[in-house]
A tleap script that builds the chain and sets N, CA, C and O, in Angstrom:
source leaprc.protein.ff14SB
mol = sequence {
  NMET GLU ARG LYS TYR ASP LEU GLN GLN ARG
  LEU MET SER PHE SER VAL MET VAL LEU ASN
  PHE VAL ASP CYS LEU PRO ASN SER TYR VAL
  GLY ASN TYR PHE GLY ASN GLN LEU ILE ARG
  SER GLY THR SER PRO ALA LEU ASN TYR ALA
  GLU SER GLN ALA ALA VAL SER SER LYS ASP
  PHE LEU ASN LYS VAL SER ILE CYS LEU LYS
  GLU LEU ARG GLU SER GLN VAL ASN LEU ASN
  ILE ILE LYS MET LYS PRO LEU VAL ASP PHE
  GLU LYS ILE GLU PRO VAL LEU ASN GLU CYS
  ASP GLN LEU VAL ALA ILE PHE THR THR ILE
  VAL LYS ASN LYS LYS ASN ASN CMET
}
set mol.1.N position { 32.530 23.034 -3.772 }
set mol.1.CA position { 32.978 22.108 -4.813 }
set mol.1.C position { 31.949 21.393 -5.068 }
set mol.1.O position { 31.134 21.382 -4.145 }
set mol.2.N position { 31.606 20.632 -6.212 }
set mol.2.CA position { 30.399 19.989 -6.795 }
set mol.2.C position { 30.688 18.683 -5.916 }
set mol.2.O position { 31.814 18.188 -5.880 }
set mol.3.N position { 29.690 18.198 -5.265 }
set mol.3.CA position { 29.437 17.132 -5.105 }
set mol.3.C position { 29.550 15.917 -6.414 }
set mol.3.O position { 29.147 16.280 -7.520 }
set mol.4.N position { 30.022 14.694 -6.284 }
set mol.4.CA position { 30.311 13.766 -7.559 }
set mol.4.C position { 28.664 12.629 -6.500 }
set mol.4.O position { 28.288 12.401 -5.350 }
set mol.5.N position { 28.226 12.259 -8.147 }
set mol.5.CA position { 26.541 11.317 -8.358 }
set mol.5.C position { 27.099 10.200 -7.590 }
set mol.5.O position { 28.232 10.028 -8.040 }
set mol.6.N position { 26.846 9.277 -6.568 }
set mol.6.CA position { 27.388 8.220 -6.380 }
set mol.6.C position { 25.874 6.696 -6.051 }
set mol.6.O position { 25.429 6.027 -5.119 }
set mol.7.N position { 25.647 6.905 -7.660 }
set mol.7.CA position { 24.134 5.960 -7.680 }
set mol.7.C position { 24.721 4.731 -6.713 }
set mol.7.O position { 23.768 4.333 -6.044 }
set mol.8.N position { 26.376 3.702 -6.266 }
set mol.8.CA position { 26.685 2.718 -5.943 }
set mol.8.C position { 25.402 3.380 -4.758 }
set mol.8.O position { 24.226 3.040 -4.631 }
set mol.9.N position { 26.256 4.492 -3.974 }
set mol.9.CA position { 25.533 4.846 -3.020 }
set mol.9.C position { 23.901 4.613 -2.340 }
set mol.9.O position { 23.594 4.152 -1.241 }
set mol.10.N position { 22.851 5.225 -3.676 }
set mol.10.CA position { 21.967 5.373 -3.833 }
set mol.10.C position { 21.156 4.097 -4.003 }
set mol.10.O position { 20.031 4.082 -3.504 }
set mol.11.N position { 21.665 2.868 -4.745 }
set mol.11.CA position { 20.968 1.995 -5.359 }
set mol.11.C position { 21.186 1.089 -3.976 }
set mol.11.O position { 20.470 0.088 -3.965 }
set mol.12.N position { 22.258 1.295 -2.512 }
set mol.12.CA position { 22.464 0.394 -1.532 }
set mol.12.C position { 21.910 1.095 -0.739 }
set mol.12.O position { 21.856 0.525 0.351 }
set mol.13.N position { 21.198 2.629 -0.726 }
set mol.13.CA position { 20.037 3.037 0.396 }
set mol.13.C position { 18.685 2.859 -0.365 }
set mol.13.O position { 17.853 3.469 0.307 }
set mol.14.N position { 18.014 2.243 -1.579 }
set mol.14.CA position { 17.255 1.951 -2.041 }
set mol.14.C position { 17.150 0.537 -1.567 }
set mol.14.O position { 16.042 0.156 -1.187 }
set mol.15.N position { 18.564 -0.617 -1.532 }
set mol.15.CA position { 17.521 -1.692 -0.725 }
set mol.15.C position { 17.618 -2.175 1.047 }
set mol.15.O position { 17.699 -3.216 1.699 }
set mol.16.N position { 17.538 -0.413 1.332 }
set mol.16.CA position { 17.130 -1.341 2.580 }
set mol.16.C position { 15.558 -0.117 2.907 }
set mol.16.O position { 14.637 -0.140 3.724 }
set mol.17.N position { 15.892 0.681 1.943 }
set mol.17.CA position { 14.541 1.132 1.920 }
set mol.17.C position { 13.330 -0.196 1.561 }
set mol.17.O position { 12.481 -0.713 2.287 }
set mol.18.N position { 13.633 -0.395 0.397 }
set mol.18.CA position { 12.497 -1.861 0.282 }
set mol.18.C position { 12.671 -3.102 1.579 }
set mol.18.O position { 11.816 -3.907 1.949 }
set mol.19.N position { 13.981 -2.935 2.052 }
set mol.19.CA position { 14.053 -3.870 3.519 }
set mol.19.C position { 13.294 -3.365 4.660 }
set mol.19.O position { 12.889 -4.199 5.470 }
set mol.20.N position { 13.010 -1.985 4.870 }
set mol.20.CA position { 12.119 -1.693 6.251 }
set mol.20.C position { 11.034 -1.166 5.218 }
set mol.20.O position { 10.961 0.018 5.548 }
set mol.21.N position { 10.263 -1.319 4.300 }
set mol.21.CA position { 8.889 -1.436 3.594 }
set mol.21.C position { 8.204 -2.700 3.762 }
set mol.21.O position { 7.122 -2.900 4.314 }
set mol.22.N position { 9.238 -3.788 3.029 }
set mol.22.CA position { 8.751 -4.976 3.051 }
set mol.22.C position { 8.554 -5.438 5.314 }
set mol.22.O position { 7.737 -6.326 5.559 }
set mol.23.N position { 8.936 -5.108 5.960 }
set mol.23.CA position { 8.447 -5.252 7.637 }
set mol.23.C position { 7.873 -4.837 7.291 }
set mol.23.O position { 8.097 -5.663 6.407 }
set mol.24.N position { 6.678 -3.876 6.723 }
set mol.24.CA position { 5.375 -2.938 7.215 }
set mol.24.C position { 4.770 -4.011 6.563 }
set mol.24.O position { 3.563 -3.840 6.737 }
set mol.25.N position { 5.003 -5.359 5.689 }
set mol.25.CA position { 4.075 -6.428 5.220 }
set mol.25.C position { 2.573 -6.577 5.940 }
set mol.25.O position { 2.288 -5.913 6.937 }
set mol.26.N position { 1.768 -7.396 5.407 }
set mol.26.CA position { 1.101 -8.419 6.848 }
set mol.26.C position { 1.831 -9.349 6.764 }
set mol.26.O position { 2.546 -9.501 5.774 }
set mol.27.N position { 1.823 -9.971 7.518 }
set mol.27.CA position { 2.335 -11.243 8.200 }
set mol.27.C position { 1.583 -12.417 7.755 }
set mol.27.O position { 1.367 -13.297 8.588 }
set mol.28.N position { 0.936 -12.623 5.955 }
set mol.28.CA position { 0.429 -13.681 5.541 }
set mol.28.C position { 0.275 -13.724 4.081 }
set mol.28.O position { 0.177 -12.710 3.390 }
set mol.29.N position { 0.251 -15.280 3.500 }
set mol.29.CA position { 0.841 -15.574 2.372 }
set mol.29.C position { 1.416 -14.538 1.614 }
set mol.29.O position { 2.632 -14.455 1.444 }
set mol.30.N position { 0.418 -13.569 1.049 }
set mol.30.CA position { 0.220 -12.711 0.038 }
set mol.30.C position { 1.021 -11.989 0.229 }
set mol.30.O position { 1.621 -11.630 -0.784 }
set mol.31.N position { 1.532 -11.312 1.724 }
set mol.31.CA position { 2.489 -9.597 2.715 }
set mol.31.C position { 3.316 -10.688 1.922 }
set mol.31.O position { 3.593 -10.439 0.749 }
set mol.32.N position { 3.891 -12.356 2.714 }
set mol.32.CA position { 5.260 -12.710 2.629 }
set mol.32.C position { 5.371 -13.535 1.501 }
set mol.32.O position { 6.248 -14.363 1.749 }
set mol.33.N position { 4.773 -13.757 0.064 }
set mol.33.CA position { 5.267 -13.715 -1.474 }
set mol.33.C position { 5.493 -12.979 -1.643 }
set mol.33.O position { 6.660 -13.085 -2.022 }
set mol.34.N position { 4.923 -10.986 -1.703 }
set mol.34.CA position { 5.490 -10.837 -2.547 }
set mol.34.C position { 6.406 -9.515 -1.655 }
set mol.34.O position { 6.658 -8.390 -2.086 }
set mol.35.N position { 6.772 -10.099 -0.316 }
set mol.35.CA position { 8.207 -9.292 0.475 }
set mol.35.C position { 8.512 -9.943 0.178 }
set mol.35.O position { 8.668 -9.343 -0.886 }
set mol.36.N position { 9.170 -11.629 -0.198 }
set mol.36.CA position { 10.110 -12.604 -0.684 }
set mol.36.C position { 10.790 -11.841 -2.021 }
set mol.36.O position { 11.820 -11.345 -2.478 }
set mol.37.N position { 9.337 -12.161 -2.281 }
set mol.37.CA position { 10.288 -11.263 -3.946 }
set mol.37.C position { 10.788 -9.705 -4.535 }
set mol.37.O position { 11.396 -9.308 -5.528 }
set mol.38.N position { 10.143 -9.056 -3.286 }
set mol.38.CA position { 10.942 -7.608 -3.565 }
set mol.38.C position { 11.662 -7.852 -2.644 }
set mol.38.O position { 11.894 -6.654 -2.482 }
set mol.39.N position { 12.702 -8.680 -1.262 }
set mol.39.CA position { 13.719 -8.811 -1.117 }
set mol.39.C position { 14.659 -9.071 -2.001 }
set mol.39.O position { 15.796 -8.600 -1.970 }
set mol.40.N position { 14.263 -9.756 -2.743 }
set mol.40.CA position { 14.794 -10.151 -4.037 }
set mol.40.C position { 15.540 -9.549 -4.671 }
set mol.40.O position { 16.745 -9.297 -4.673 }
set mol.41.N position { 13.960 -9.149 -5.705 }
set mol.41.CA position { 14.630 -7.590 -6.769 }
set mol.41.C position { 14.929 -6.266 -6.554 }
set mol.41.O position { 15.156 -5.420 -7.420 }
set mol.42.N position { 14.917 -6.089 -5.065 }
set mol.42.CA position { 14.952 -4.938 -4.959 }
set mol.42.C position { 16.609 -4.862 -4.058 }
set mol.42.O position { 17.289 -3.860 -3.837 }
set mol.43.N position { 16.776 -5.732 -3.834 }
set mol.43.CA position { 18.455 -5.475 -3.106 }
set mol.43.C position { 19.145 -6.151 -4.186 }
set mol.43.O position { 20.029 -6.925 -3.817 }
set mol.44.N position { 18.916 -6.021 -5.656 }
set mol.44.CA position { 19.961 -7.299 -6.527 }
set mol.44.C position { 20.159 -6.251 -7.287 }
set mol.44.O position { 21.059 -6.669 -8.015 }
set mol.45.N position { 19.931 -5.129 -7.638 }
set mol.45.CA position { 20.463 -4.130 -7.771 }
set mol.45.C position { 21.813 -3.301 -7.406 }
set mol.45.O position { 22.606 -2.690 -8.123 }
set mol.46.N position { 21.762 -3.505 -6.126 }
set mol.46.CA position { 22.862 -2.540 -5.662 }
set mol.46.C position { 24.118 -3.638 -5.712 }
set mol.46.O position { 25.288 -3.299 -5.894 }
set mol.47.N position { 23.663 -5.041 -5.515 }
set mol.47.CA position { 25.183 -5.485 -6.053 }
set mol.47.C position { 25.606 -6.401 -7.233 }
set mol.47.O position { 26.643 -7.064 -7.251 }
set mol.48.N position { 24.405 -6.341 -8.497 }
set mol.48.CA position { 25.263 -6.054 -9.356 }
set mol.48.C position { 25.667 -4.727 -10.220 }
set mol.48.O position { 26.118 -4.785 -11.364 }
set mol.49.N position { 25.466 -3.681 -9.589 }
set mol.49.CA position { 25.899 -2.711 -9.779 }
set mol.49.C position { 27.131 -2.705 -9.534 }
set mol.49.O position { 27.947 -2.322 -10.372 }
set mol.50.N position { 27.542 -3.228 -8.070 }
set mol.50.CA position { 28.880 -3.449 -7.910 }
set mol.50.C position { 29.879 -4.273 -8.241 }
set mol.50.O position { 31.060 -4.348 -7.904 }
set mol.51.N position { 28.597 -5.395 -9.584 }
set mol.51.CA position { 30.144 -6.217 -10.126 }
set mol.51.C position { 30.288 -5.596 -11.732 }
set mol.51.O position { 31.078 -5.867 -12.636 }
set mol.52.N position { 28.968 -4.491 -11.626 }
set mol.52.CA position { 29.246 -3.990 -13.465 }
set mol.52.C position { 30.877 -3.199 -13.352 }
set mol.52.O position { 31.861 -3.379 -14.069 }
set mol.53.N position { 30.718 -2.394 -12.312 }
set mol.53.CA position { 32.047 -1.567 -11.930 }
set mol.53.C position { 34.025 -2.384 -11.931 }
set mol.53.O position { 35.214 -2.147 -11.716 }
set mol.54.N position { 33.314 -3.111 -12.232 }
set mol.54.CA position { 34.590 -4.578 -12.158 }
set mol.54.C position { 34.625 -5.294 -13.551 }
set mol.54.O position { 35.404 -6.178 -13.907 }
set mol.55.N position { 33.727 -4.785 -14.173 }
set mol.55.CA position { 33.265 -5.202 -15.440 }
set mol.55.C position { 34.658 -4.965 -16.657 }
set mol.55.O position { 35.161 -3.982 -17.199 }
set mol.56.N position { 34.902 -6.482 -16.693 }
set mol.56.CA position { 36.252 -6.149 -17.324 }
set mol.56.C position { 35.578 -6.650 -18.783 }
set mol.56.O position { 35.739 -7.757 -19.296 }
set mol.57.N position { 34.955 -5.776 -19.196 }
set mol.57.CA position { 34.447 -5.355 -20.991 }
set mol.57.C position { 33.204 -4.896 -20.853 }
set mol.57.O position { 32.428 -4.995 -19.903 }
set mol.58.N position { 33.054 -4.227 -22.210 }
set mol.58.CA position { 31.228 -2.441 -22.246 }
set mol.58.C position { 30.982 -4.357 -21.750 }
set mol.58.O position { 31.134 -4.658 -20.566 }
set mol.59.N position { 30.602 -5.491 -22.824 }
set mol.59.CA position { 29.210 -6.150 -23.156 }
set mol.59.C position { 29.412 -6.899 -21.811 }
set mol.59.O position { 28.694 -7.898 -21.762 }
set mol.60.N position { 30.133 -6.726 -20.767 }
set mol.60.CA position { 30.440 -7.625 -19.441 }
set mol.60.C position { 29.820 -6.062 -18.669 }
set mol.60.O position { 29.627 -6.312 -17.479 }
set mol.61.N position { 29.540 -4.888 -18.923 }
set mol.61.CA position { 29.085 -3.926 -18.090 }
set mol.61.C position { 27.977 -3.926 -18.368 }
set mol.61.O position { 27.044 -4.063 -17.577 }
set mol.62.N position { 27.852 -3.645 -20.505 }
set mol.62.CA position { 25.717 -4.076 -20.452 }
set mol.62.C position { 24.753 -4.561 -19.655 }
set mol.62.O position { 23.752 -4.099 -19.108 }
set mol.63.N position { 25.808 -6.602 -19.781 }
set mol.63.CA position { 24.858 -7.303 -19.163 }
set mol.63.C position { 24.746 -7.256 -17.674 }
set mol.63.O position { 23.979 -8.004 -17.067 }
set mol.64.N position { 25.583 -6.293 -17.031 }
set mol.64.CA position { 25.682 -6.410 -15.692 }
set mol.64.C position { 24.189 -4.877 -15.423 }
set mol.64.O position { 23.261 -5.129 -14.654 }
set mol.65.N position { 24.229 -3.757 -16.010 }
set mol.65.CA position { 23.912 -3.141 -16.125 }
set mol.65.C position { 22.176 -3.237 -16.610 }
set mol.65.O position { 21.141 -2.643 -16.306 }
set mol.66.N position { 22.513 -4.176 -17.391 }
set mol.66.CA position { 20.754 -4.668 -18.063 }
set mol.66.C position { 19.951 -5.385 -16.959 }
set mol.66.O position { 18.722 -5.402 -16.896 }
set mol.67.N position { 21.288 -6.312 -15.604 }
set mol.67.CA position { 20.550 -7.833 -15.144 }
set mol.67.C position { 19.585 -6.092 -14.099 }
set mol.67.O position { 18.367 -5.935 -14.018 }
set mol.68.N position { 21.042 -4.810 -13.302 }
set mol.68.CA position { 19.849 -3.963 -12.822 }
set mol.68.C position { 18.730 -3.640 -13.196 }
set mol.68.O position { 17.817 -4.158 -12.551 }
set mol.69.N position { 18.486 -3.067 -13.888 }
set mol.69.CA position { 17.606 -2.780 -15.054 }
set mol.69.C position { 16.503 -3.169 -15.045 }
set mol.69.O position { 15.473 -2.554 -14.768 }
set mol.70.N position { 16.779 -5.150 -15.618 }
set mol.70.CA position { 15.483 -5.811 -15.102 }
set mol.70.C position { 14.481 -6.456 -13.584 }
set mol.70.O position { 13.321 -6.853 -13.479 }
set mol.71.N position { 15.834 -6.269 -12.402 }
set mol.71.CA position { 15.269 -6.245 -11.377 }
set mol.71.C position { 14.602 -5.200 -10.904 }
set mol.71.O position { 13.619 -5.327 -10.175 }
set mol.72.N position { 15.068 -4.108 -11.270 }
set mol.72.CA position { 14.609 -2.679 -11.006 }
set mol.72.C position { 13.080 -2.998 -11.576 }
set mol.72.O position { 12.190 -2.809 -10.748 }
set mol.73.N position { 12.724 -3.397 -12.715 }
set mol.73.CA position { 11.387 -3.342 -13.666 }
set mol.73.C position { 9.908 -4.271 -12.776 }
set mol.73.O position { 8.701 -4.029 -12.746 }
set mol.74.N position { 10.789 -5.410 -12.130 }
set mol.74.CA position { 10.344 -6.342 -11.470 }
set mol.74.C position { 9.735 -6.174 -10.597 }
set mol.74.O position { 8.561 -6.493 -10.408 }
set mol.75.N position { 10.937 -5.286 -9.486 }
set mol.75.CA position { 10.498 -4.285 -8.299 }
set mol.75.C position { 9.741 -3.517 -8.569 }
set mol.75.O position { 8.915 -3.406 -7.663 }
set mol.76.N position { 9.500 -2.672 -9.648 }
set mol.76.CA position { 8.459 -1.741 -9.811 }
set mol.76.C position { 6.552 -2.434 -9.904 }
set mol.76.O position { 5.616 -1.947 -9.270 }
set mol.77.N position { 6.460 -3.657 -10.887 }
set mol.77.CA position { 6.291 -4.212 -10.715 }
set mol.77.C position { 5.197 -5.222 -9.409 }
set mol.77.O position { 3.968 -5.264 -9.356 }
set mol.78.N position { 6.235 -5.933 -8.487 }
set mol.78.CA position { 5.254 -5.828 -7.282 }
set mol.78.C position { 5.096 -4.612 -6.688 }
set mol.78.O position { 4.136 -4.729 -5.926 }
set mol.79.N position { 5.434 -3.756 -6.648 }
set mol.79.CA position { 5.666 -2.039 -5.924 }
set mol.79.C position { 3.870 -1.910 -5.835 }
set mol.79.O position { 3.182 -1.719 -4.832 }
set mol.80.N position { 3.488 -2.070 -7.101 }
set mol.80.CA position { 2.634 -1.390 -8.324 }
set mol.80.C position { 0.991 -2.828 -7.193 }
set mol.80.O position { 0.069 -2.709 -6.385 }
set mol.81.N position { 1.902 -4.243 -8.235 }
set mol.81.CA position { 0.568 -5.405 -6.853 }
set mol.81.C position { 0.482 -5.189 -5.900 }
set mol.81.O position { -0.662 -5.465 -5.540 }
set mol.82.N position { 1.367 -4.602 -4.711 }
set mol.82.CA position { 1.532 -4.351 -3.628 }
set mol.82.C position { 0.304 -3.103 -3.430 }
set mol.82.O position { -0.686 -3.302 -2.726 }
set mol.83.N position { 0.637 -1.305 -4.449 }
set mol.83.CA position { -0.228 -0.595 -4.135 }
set mol.83.C position { -1.215 -1.189 -4.137 }
set mol.83.O position { -1.806 -1.276 -3.061 }
set mol.84.N position { -1.958 -2.022 -5.676 }
set mol.84.CA position { -3.088 -2.290 -6.194 }
set mol.84.C position { -4.418 -2.821 -4.578 }
set mol.84.O position { -5.449 -2.564 -3.957 }
set mol.85.N position { -3.355 -3.603 -4.731 }
set mol.85.CA position { -4.091 -5.305 -3.529 }
set mol.85.C position { -4.973 -4.209 -2.925 }
set mol.85.O position { -6.106 -4.260 -3.403 }
set mol.86.N position { -4.830 -3.372 -2.151 }
set mol.86.CA position { -3.625 -2.263 -1.425 }
set mol.86.C position { -2.903 -3.693 0.239 }
set mol.86.O position { -3.537 -4.346 1.068 }
set mol.87.N position { -2.059 -3.615 0.085 }
set mol.87.CA position { -1.232 -4.431 1.102 }
set mol.87.C position { -0.568 -3.603 2.569 }
set mol.87.O position { -0.370 -3.922 3.742 }
set mol.88.N position { -0.397 -2.529 1.824 }
set mol.88.CA position { -0.543 -1.472 3.056 }
set mol.88.C position { -0.434 0.077 2.875 }
set mol.88.O position { 0.151 0.243 1.805 }
set mol.89.N position { -0.719 1.232 3.412 }
set mol.89.CA position { -1.164 2.697 3.094 }
set mol.89.C position { -0.033 2.887 2.203 }
set mol.89.O position { 1.133 2.511 2.321 }
set mol.90.N position { -0.839 3.806 0.930 }
set mol.90.CA position { 0.283 4.652 0.227 }
set mol.90.C position { 1.303 5.688 0.641 }
set mol.90.O position { 2.281 6.158 0.061 }
set mol.91.N position { 0.679 5.925 2.016 }
set mol.91.CA position { 1.897 6.892 2.650 }
set mol.91.C position { 3.162 6.089 3.008 }
set mol.91.O position { 4.211 6.709 3.184 }
set mol.92.N position { 3.126 4.640 3.135 }
set mol.92.CA position { 4.403 3.790 3.786 }
set mol.92.C position { 4.929 3.554 2.023 }
set mol.92.O position { 6.126 3.778 1.844 }
set mol.93.N position { 4.107 3.124 0.753 }
set mol.93.CA position { 4.487 2.825 -0.597 }
set mol.93.C position { 5.024 3.928 -1.508 }
set mol.93.O position { 5.599 3.712 -2.574 }
set mol.94.N position { 4.856 4.754 -1.148 }
set mol.94.CA position { 4.508 6.024 -2.671 }
set mol.94.C position { 6.493 6.259 -2.352 }
set mol.94.O position { 7.042 6.606 -3.397 }
set mol.95.N position { 7.568 6.103 -1.047 }
set mol.95.CA position { 8.823 7.106 -1.835 }
set mol.95.C position { 8.969 6.171 -2.032 }
set mol.95.O position { 9.333 6.316 -3.199 }
set mol.96.N position { 9.052 3.941 -1.678 }
set mol.96.CA position { 9.576 3.342 -2.337 }
set mol.96.C position { 9.144 3.287 -3.869 }
set mol.96.O position { 9.539 2.405 -4.631 }
set mol.97.N position { 8.595 3.954 -4.107 }
set mol.97.CA position { 7.448 3.630 -5.491 }
set mol.97.C position { 8.516 4.629 -6.146 }
set mol.97.O position { 9.439 4.296 -6.890 }
set mol.98.N position { 8.254 5.695 -5.790 }
set mol.98.CA position { 9.137 6.788 -6.432 }
set mol.98.C position { 10.278 6.223 -7.135 }
set mol.98.O position { 10.670 6.024 -8.285 }
set mol.99.N position { 10.812 5.968 -5.324 }
set mol.99.CA position { 12.448 5.649 -6.093 }
set mol.99.C position { 13.232 4.824 -7.690 }
set mol.99.O position { 14.080 4.900 -8.579 }
set mol.100.N position { 12.117 4.069 -7.090 }
set mol.100.CA position { 12.085 2.664 -8.002 }
set mol.100.C position { 12.315 3.208 -9.477 }
set mol.100.O position { 13.167 2.762 -10.246 }
set mol.101.N position { 11.193 4.510 -9.828 }
set mol.101.CA position { 10.501 4.871 -10.593 }
set mol.101.C position { 11.875 5.709 -11.135 }
set mol.101.O position { 12.364 5.420 -12.227 }
set mol.102.N position { 12.246 6.388 -10.588 }
set mol.102.CA position { 13.530 7.471 -11.027 }
set mol.102.C position { 14.840 6.087 -11.085 }
set mol.102.O position { 15.704 6.133 -11.960 }
set mol.103.N position { 14.814 5.081 -10.183 }
set mol.103.CA position { 15.842 3.824 -10.895 }
set mol.103.C position { 16.264 3.770 -12.241 }
set mol.103.O position { 17.212 4.140 -12.934 }
set mol.104.N position { 14.681 2.874 -12.390 }
set mol.104.CA position { 14.438 2.581 -13.942 }
set mol.104.C position { 14.695 3.235 -14.939 }
set mol.104.O position { 14.845 2.680 -16.027 }
set mol.105.N position { 14.837 4.996 -14.729 }
set mol.105.CA position { 14.615 5.614 -15.751 }
set mol.105.C position { 16.066 6.062 -15.347 }
set mol.105.O position { 16.333 6.926 -16.183 }
set mol.106.N position { 17.088 5.937 -14.551 }
set mol.106.CA position { 18.120 6.014 -14.574 }
set mol.106.C position { 18.779 5.284 -15.616 }
set mol.106.O position { 19.462 5.715 -16.545 }
set mol.107.N position { 18.435 3.997 -15.286 }
set mol.107.CA position { 18.849 2.556 -15.385 }
set mol.107.C position { 18.735 2.321 -17.151 }
set mol.107.O position { 19.599 1.796 -17.853 }
set mol.108.N position { 17.804 2.711 -17.470 }
set mol.108.CA position { 17.433 2.908 -18.926 }
set mol.108.C position { 18.267 3.761 -19.463 }
set mol.108.O position { 18.731 3.507 -20.575 }
set mol.109.N position { 18.587 4.822 -18.848 }
set mol.109.CA position { 19.133 5.629 -19.334 }
set mol.109.C position { 20.932 5.340 -20.082 }
set mol.109.O position { 21.456 5.596 -21.166 }
set mol.110.N position { 21.338 4.758 -18.937 }
set mol.110.CA position { 22.376 4.220 -18.750 }
set mol.110.C position { 22.661 3.306 -20.375 }
set mol.110.O position { 23.321 3.488 -21.397 }
set mol.111.N position { 21.611 2.162 -19.769 }
set mol.111.CA position { 21.781 0.737 -21.029 }
set mol.111.C position { 21.870 1.574 -22.321 }
set mol.111.O position { 22.793 1.764 -23.113 }
set mol.112.N position { 19.913 2.243 -22.233 }
set mol.112.CA position { 20.349 2.963 -24.043 }
set mol.112.C position { 22.259 3.788 -24.516 }
set mol.112.O position { 23.110 3.584 -25.382 }
set mol.113.N position { 22.117 4.591 -23.490 }
set mol.113.CA position { 23.523 4.856 -24.058 }
set mol.113.C position { 24.954 3.840 -24.134 }
set mol.113.O position { 25.882 4.206 -24.854 }
set mol.114.N position { 25.010 3.131 -23.698 }
set mol.114.CA position { 25.840 1.918 -23.460 }
set mol.114.C position { 25.785 1.208 -24.894 }
set mol.114.O position { 26.739 0.668 -25.454 }
set mol.115.N position { 23.995 1.359 -25.552 }
set mol.115.CA position { 23.564 -0.053 -26.423 }
set mol.115.C position { 24.906 1.631 -27.672 }
set mol.115.O position { 25.934 1.558 -28.346 }
set mol.116.N position { 24.405 2.232 -27.461 }
set mol.116.CA position { 24.388 3.420 -28.323 }
set mol.116.C position { 26.001 4.245 -28.588 }
set mol.116.O position { 26.313 5.094 -29.423 }
set mol.117.N position { 26.675 3.696 -27.682 }
set mol.117.CA position { 28.535 3.523 -27.379 }
set mol.117.C position { 28.815 2.350 -28.214 }
set mol.117.O position { 29.748 2.671 -28.949 }
set mol.118.N position { 28.602 1.642 -28.354 }
set mol.118.CA position { 29.174 0.078 -28.514 }
set mol.118.C position { 28.878 -0.311 -30.295 }
set mol.118.O position { 29.194 -1.411 -30.748 }
savepdb mol mol.pdb
quit
């Protein structure tokens, strides 16, 4: 039997991945600043996607998944800045950044498809 793809579970796993990654950041002004930003933007998509599943209209759904996309893009930029600085070793950031890139691609497709079907 084919297993159904569970985006909510993937977003929750990404949130945990982000939280674990933030624990690796240095305890400095810059590390704390980007860590706090990343905690907010990296966990928000799971929460907003859960809300989207109870949307009262197509417009409401589109709004919630668009917020997910915006937060994922913010996380992507934060991660790239951390990588450029660099605040942590490449091996620690690469899996988180890779998953974020994949989620951005998924949500870009969801938003585009929903807009085309409205």
